[in-house]
C-alpha positions in Angstrom: -24.7 27.2 17.6 -22.7 28.1 20.7 -23.2 24.5 21.9 -21.8 23.2 18.6 -18.6 25.2 18.8 -18.1 24.3 22.4 -18.6 20.6 21.6 -16.2 20.9 18.6 -13.5 22.5 20.7 -13.9 19.8 23.4 -13.8 17.0 20.8 -10.6 18.4 19.2 -8.8 18.6 22.5 -9.6 14.9 23.0 -8.7 14.0 19.5 -5.3 15.7 19.4 -3.5 15.4 22.7 -1.2 18.2 23.8 1.0 18.4 26.9 1.0 22.2 27.1 -1.0 25.2 26.0 -1.0 26.1 22.3 1.5 29.0 22.8 4.1 26.5 24.1 3.3 24.0 21.4 4.1 26.7 18.8 7.4 27.6 20.5 8.5 24.0 21.0 7.7 22.7 17.5 9.4 25.7 15.9 12.5 25.4 18.0 12.8 21.6 17.5 12.5 22.0 13.7 15.0 24.8 13.4 17.6 23.0 15.6 17.2 19.7 13.6 19.8 20.1 10.8 18.4 17.1 9.0 15.2 18.9 8.1 14.7 20.1 4.6 15.1 23.7 3.5 11.3 23.7 3.0 10.7 22.8 6.7 13.1 25.6 7.8 11.4 28.0 5.5 8.0 27.2 6.9 9.2 27.5 10.4 10.6 31.0 9.6 7.2 31.9 8.0 5.3 30.8 11.1 7.4 33.1 13.3 6.5 36.0 11.1 2.9 35.0 10.7 1.9 32.8 13.6 -1.8 33.2 12.9 -1.8 31.5 9.5 -3.2 28.0 9.9 -2.2 26.9 6.4 1.5 27.2 7.4 1.1 24.8 10.2 -0.8 22.3 8.0 1.9 22.5 5.4 4.6 21.8 7.9 2.5 19.0 9.4 2.3 17.4 5.9 6.1 17.4 5.7 6.6 16.1 9.2 4.1 13.3 8.4 6.2 12.3 5.4 9.3 12.2 7.6 7.6 10.0 10.2 7.5 12.8 12.9 4.0 12.0 13.9 3.9 13.7 17.3 5.3 16.9 15.9 2.8 16.8 13.0 -0.1 16.4 15.4 1.1 19.4 17.5 1.1 21.5 14.3 -2.4 20.3 13.5 -3.5 21.1 17.0 -2.4 24.7 16.6 -3.8 24.8 13.1 -7.2 23.8 14.2 -7.2 26.1 17.1 -6.9 28.9 14.6 -9.3 27.5 12.0 -11.5 24.6 13.0 -13.9 24.9 10.1 -11.6 23.9 7.2 -12.5 20.3 6.3 -9.2 19.8 4.5 -7.4 20.0 7.8 -9.3 17.0 9.2 -8.0 14.9 6.2 -4.4 15.7 7.4 -5.2 14.7 11.0 -6.7 11.5 9.8 -3.6 10.7 7.6 -1.4 11.2 10.6 -3.4 8.8 12.8 -3.5 6.2 10.0 0.3 6.3 9.8 0.3 5.9 13.6 -1.9 2.8 13.2 -4.8 4.5 15.1 -7.7 4.0 12.7 -10.3 4.9 15.3 -9.0 8.4 15.8 -8.5 8.8 12.1 -12.2 8.0 11.6 -13.2 10.4 14.4 -11.3 13.2 12.7 -13.1 12.6 9.4 -16.5 12.5 11.3 -15.7 16.0 12.5 -15.2 17.0 8.9 -18.5 15.5 8.0 -20.2 17.4 10.8 -18.8 20.6 9.5 -19.7 19.9 5.8 -22.3 17.2 5.4 -22.3 17.7 1.7 -18.6 17.0 1.2 -18.4 13.7 -0.7 -14.6 13.2 -0.6 -14.5 13.3 3.2 -17.2 10.6 3.3 -15.2 8.5 0.9 -12.2 8.8 3.1 -14.3 7.9 6.2 -15.5 4.8 4.2 -11.9 3.9 3.3 -10.8 4.1 6.9 -13.8 2.1 8.1 -12.7 -0.5 5.6 -9.2 -0.6 7.1 -10.7 -1.7 10.4 -13.1 -4.1 8.7 -16.2 -2.2 9.8 -17.9 -3.1 6.5 -21.4 -1.8 7.3 -20.2 1.6 8.4 -17.9 1.8 5.4 -20.8 1.1 3.0 -22.9 3.7 4.8 -20.3 6.4 4.2 -19.6 5.3 0.6 -23.3 5.2 -0.3 -23.8 8.5 1.3 -21.0 10.0 -0.8 -22.5 8.6 -4.0 -25.8 10.3 -3.2 -23.9 13.6 -3.3 -21.5 12.7 -6.1 -22.9 9.7 -8.2 -19.8 9.6 -10.4 -17.2 9.3 -7.7 -15.0 6.5 -9.0 -13.1 6.1 -5.6 -16.4 5.3 -3.8 -17.3 2.5 -6.3 -13.8 1.1 -6.1 -13.9 1.0 -2.3 -17.3 -0.6 -2.4 -15.9 -3.2 -4.7 -13.1 -3.9 -2.1 -15.7 -4.2 0.7 -17.8 -6.7 -1.2 -14.7 -8.6 -2.3 -13.7 -9.0 1.4 -17.2 -10.0 2.2 -16.9 -12.7 -0.5 -19.8 -11.2 -2.5 -17.9 -11.5 -5.8 -20.7 -10.5 -8.1 -21.3 -7.2 -6.3 -17.6 -6.6 -6.1 -17.3 -7.0 -9.9 -20.2 -4.8 -10.5 -18.7 -1.9 -8.4 -15.3 -2.3 -10.0 -16.9 -2.2 -13.4 -18.9 0.9 -12.5 -15.6 2.4 -11.2 -13.9 2.1 -14.6 -17.0 3.3 -16.4 -16.7 6.5 -14.4 -12.9 6.7 -14.7 -11.4 4.6 -17.6 -7.9 5.3 -16.3 -8.5 3.6 -12.9 -5.9 0.9 -13.2 -6.5 -0.5 -9.7 -10.1 -1.4 -10.6 -9.0 -3.1 -13.8 -6.4 -5.0 -11.6 -9.0 -6.1 -9.2 -11.3 -7.4 -11.9 -8.4 -9.2 -13.5 -7.5 -10.9 -10.2 -11.0 -12.1 -9.6 -11.2 -13.5 -13.2 -7.8 -15.0 -12.7 -8.9 -16.9 -9.6 -11.8 -18.2 -11.6 -9.4 -19.2 -14.4 -11.3 -17.0 -16.8 -9.3 -15.9 -19.8 -11.0 -12.4 -19.5 -8.4 -11.8 -16.8 -5.8 -11.0 -19.5 -7.9 -8.3 -21.0 -8.3 -6.5 -17.7 -4.6 -6.8 -16.8 -3.8 -5.3 -20.2 -6.3 -2.5 -19.5 -4.5 -1.8 -16.2 -1.2 -1.6 -18.1 -2.7 0.7 -20.7 -3.9 2.9 -17.9 -0.5 2.8 -16.3 2.3 1.5 -18.5 4.5 1.1 -15.4 2.0 -1.1 -13.5 4.4 -3.9 -12.8 1.8 -5.6 -10.5 -0.5 -6.0 -13.5 2.3 -7.3 -15.6 3.2 -9.8 -12.9 -0.4 -10.9 -12.5 -0.6 -11.4 -16.3 2.5 -13.5 -16.3 1.3 -15.5 -13.3 -2.0 -16.2 -15.2 0.0 -17.8 -18.1 2.3 -19.5 -15.6 -0.7 -21.2 -13.9 -1.9 -22.2 -17.4 1.6 -23.8 -17.9 2.3 -21.5 -20.7 5.8 -20.9 -19.4 7.5 -19.3 -22.4 4.8 -16.7 -22.6 5.0 -16.1 -18.9 8.7 -15.6 -19.1 8.3 -13.0 -21.9 5.9 -11.0 -19.7 8.0 -11.2 -16.6 11.0 -9.9 -18.5 9.0 -6.8 -19.4 9.0 -5.9 -15.7 12.8 -5.9 -15.2 13.6 -2.7 -17.2 10.9 -0.9 -15.3 11.8 -2.2 -11.8 15.4 -3.6 -11.6 14.8 -4.5 -7.9 11.8 -6.8 -8.6 12.9 -10.0 -7.0 9.6 -11.8 -7.6 9.8 -11.3 -11.3 13.4 -12.7 -11.4 12.3 -15.6 -9.2 9.3 -16.4 -11.4 11.4 -16.3 -14.6 13.7 -18.8 -12.9 10.8 -21.0 -11.9 9.4 -21.0 -15.5 12.8 -21.8 -16.9 13.0 -24.7 -14.4 9.7 -26.1 -15.6 11.0 -26.3 -19.2 14.3 -27.9 -18.1 16.4 -24.8 -18.8 18.3 -25.2 -15.5 21.3 -22.9 -16.3 19.0 -20.0 -17.1 16.8 -20.8 -14.1 19.9 -20.9 -11.8 20.9 -17.5 -13.1 17.6 -15.9 -12.4 17.3 -17.4 -8.9 20.7 -15.8 -8.3 19.4 -12.5 -9.5 16.5 -12.8 -7.1 18.9 -13.6 -4.2 21.1 -10.6 -5.1 18.1 -8.4 -4.7 16.8 -10.1 -1.6 19.5 -12.2 0.2 16.8 -13.6 2.5 14.7 -15.2 -0.3 14.6 -18.8 1.1 12.5 -20.1 -1.8 15.0 -18.8 -4.3 17.9 -20.6 -2.5 15.8 -23.8 -2.5 15.0 -23.7 -6.2 18.6 -22.7 -7.0 19.6 -25.9 -5.1 17.2 -27.9 -7.3 18.9 -26.5 -10.4 22.3 -27.4 -9.0 21.1 -30.9 -8.4 19.8 -31.1 -12.0 23.3 -30.1 -13.1 24.8 -32.7 -10.7 26.6 -30.0 -8.7 26.1 -31.5 -5.2 28.2 -28.9 -3.4 26.2 -26.1 -4.8 23.0 -27.9 -4.1 24.0 -28.5 -0.4 25.0 -24.9 0.0 21.7 -23.6 -1.3 19.5 -26.0 0.7 21.5 -25.1 3.9 21.0 -21.3 3.1 17.3 -21.9 2.7 17.1 -23.6 6.0 19.2 -20.9 7.7 16.6 -18.4 6.6 13.6 -20.6 7.1 14.3 -23.5 9.5 10.8 -24.9 8.9 11.3 -25.4 5.2 10.6 -29.2 5.1 11.4 -29.4 1.3 15.0 -28.2 1.9 15.4 -30.6 4.8 14.2 -33.5 2.7 16.5 -32.5 -0.2 19.5 -32.5 2.1 18.6 -36.0 3.5 18.3 -37.3 -0.1 21.7 -36.0 -0.9 23.2 -37.7 2.2 21.5 -41.0 1.2 22.8 -40.7 -2.3 26.4 -40.0 -1.1 26.2 -43.0 1.2 
């Protein structure tokens, strides 16, 4: 047992770097936060609480969570270093450390942190699910499946584990096993809209009309799931059912006024049914949201050509090329305009 705690302490010192002893860390982090007037009142309140009760690890963890959200990763890690020096046996703290490292794009250290949590509590299914998730991030599929299957031995109804297994098999191009795990996921949790979405996307790629049912299930699970609405609209668009696709895309706008892809797709569908004025309007809406949307400029140029507005067409094709100099379609359109004028 003594060896275990010594090993744990050594591992933590390697996992969470610190340039000074923990007393100095506490002092420096506290002072930095109090002096930073941009911090929230909650941060200042926690810093004050830490001064009063410096032996409470939860206070450091709470402050680290806020620092994490603000992108202050080094400060968050320092707080977690001090937190774990006070209490190294709370598995929840290793989740926080892992979250920090993931935001720092250091998946290996995130996984190492979760492995420490597993060593402390081998029967903790959620920590194994998270380890499986982070192994998936680095595309270590075999290790991901190992952790996920291990979690399911402990907690056979864990919907997250089935969902992540589905993603692993999807990335491995094992579509049948991916579908099976996504289906099991929604059986365990009928409100799991991401799993419905994945099934819908697979069926959509297969041009299977069942895709619509699963996109609708995703929307029922989350009425604001604009990604599912968009995918549903795209299914109809690919089937050349443009009017139906337009109706679905339009449902997105009241929910997400800044959804440039929905505006663009409405414009594209209008263009396919020769409604160029409406198409031009919706490409303009997409450009208003994203001024660097090269494809929207290009298609707005095509609409201008259809209305015989050469100046507007030239402007849009040039804008598309300014954003994306490699857009051959825009280059060709401008050449055709010059030939026509000559």
